[in-house]
C-alpha positions as CSV (number, residue, x, y, z in Angstrom):
1,M,0.0,0.0,0.0
2,E,1.2,3.5,-0.8
3,L,1.9,6.0,2.0
4,L,-1.3,7.7,3.0
5,S,-1.4,11.5,2.6
6,L,-3.8,14.4,3.3
7,E,-5.0,14.1,-0.4
8,H,-6.3,10.6,0.3
9,F,-8.7,12.0,3.0
10,A,-9.4,15.6,1.9
11,G,-12.3,14.5,-0.3
12,C,-13.8,12.4,2.4
13,V,-14.7,15.1,4.9
14,N,-18.3,14.5,6.2
15,E,-18.2,10.9,5.0
16,T,-18.5,7.8,7.2
17,F,-15.7,5.4,8.0
18,H,-16.5,2.1,9.6
19,A,-14.3,0.7,12.4
20,G,-14.4,-3.1,13.0
21,L,-14.8,-3.9,16.6
22,S,-15.6,-7.3,18.3
23,E,-19.3,-6.0,18.7
24,G,-19.5,-5.2,14.9
25,E,-18.8,-2.1,12.9
26,V,-18.9,1.3,14.5
27,P,-19.4,4.5,12.3
28,F,-17.0,7.4,12.5
29,V,-17.6,10.6,10.5
30,L,-14.5,12.4,9.3
31,V,-15.1,16.0,10.3
32,E,-11.7,17.6,9.5
33,A,-8.6,16.8,7.4
34,R,-5.9,19.5,7.7
35,P,-2.2,19.9,7.1
36,L,0.2,20.3,10.0
37,Q,3.4,22.2,10.1
38,A,6.4,20.1,9.2
39,Q,9.2,19.7,11.7
40,Q,12.5,19.5,9.9
41,V,15.1,17.3,11.4
42,R,18.6,18.2,10.2
43,G,19.9,15.8,7.6
44,T,16.6,14.1,6.9
45,Q,13.8,14.6,4.4
46,A,10.1,14.1,5.3
47,M,8.4,11.2,3.5
48,R,5.1,13.1,3.5
49,T,3.6,16.4,4.7
50,P,2.2,15.8,8.2
51,F,-1.5,16.1,8.6
52,S,-4.3,15.6,11.2
53,L,-7.7,13.9,10.9
54,L,-10.6,14.5,13.2
55,F,-13.4,12.0,13.5
56,R,-16.7,12.1,15.4
57,H,-18.3,9.0,16.9
58,C,-21.9,9.7,17.8
59,A,-22.2,7.6,20.9
60,S,-22.6,8.3,24.6
61,F,-19.7,6.0,25.5
62,L,-16.0,6.7,25.1
63,L,-13.8,4.3,23.0
64,P,-10.2,3.8,24.1
65,Q,-7.2,5.2,22.2
66,Q,-5.9,2.4,19.9
67,I,-5.5,1.4,16.3
68,Y,-8.8,0.9,14.6
69,Q,-9.2,-0.9,11.4
70,M,-11.1,1.7,9.4
71,R,-12.9,1.0,6.2
72,H,-14.0,3.5,3.6
73,D,-15.4,2.9,0.1
74,R,-12.7,4.9,-1.8
75,I,-9.7,4.5,0.6
76,G,-10.3,0.8,1.4
77,S,-9.2,-0.7,4.8
78,V,-6.5,0.9,6.8
79,G,-5.4,0.9,10.5
80,I,-5.6,4.3,12.1
81,F,-4.5,5.2,15.6
82,L,-7.3,7.3,17.1
83,V,-7.0,9.3,20.4
84,P,-10.2,10.7,22.0
85,I,-9.7,14.4,22.5
86,A,-13.1,16.0,23.3
87,R,-16.7,15.3,24.1
88,E,-19.4,17.2,22.3
89,R,-23.2,17.2,22.4
90,E,-23.2,15.0,19.3
91,G,-20.6,12.5,20.7
92,F,-16.9,12.1,21.1
93,L,-14.1,13.5,18.8
94,Y,-11.1,11.4,18.0
95,Q,-7.8,12.6,16.4
96,A,-5.3,10.8,14.2
97,V,-2.0,12.5,13.4
98,F,0.2,11.4,10.5
99,N,3.8,12.7,10.5
């Protein structure tokens, strides 16, 4: 599989990704895909521009931070490490950072 980039996700904002859990599939809506500032390490070259994804899971319960096997019609199936970062009226927000 090729290295994922912001361009893979930018066209998927407001679309649903499905995470496979032991209880079945759980929907996550991608609410934001944005670039992050690159941190240059002397003598190295970044493999990709870093970016952040923000997903919303509309449930009253918190899922733990871990790698979720996420499935999307265009992107396919990919493991994404999600970290819960906030609770909203609509559910919980989870962030994934790619650097």
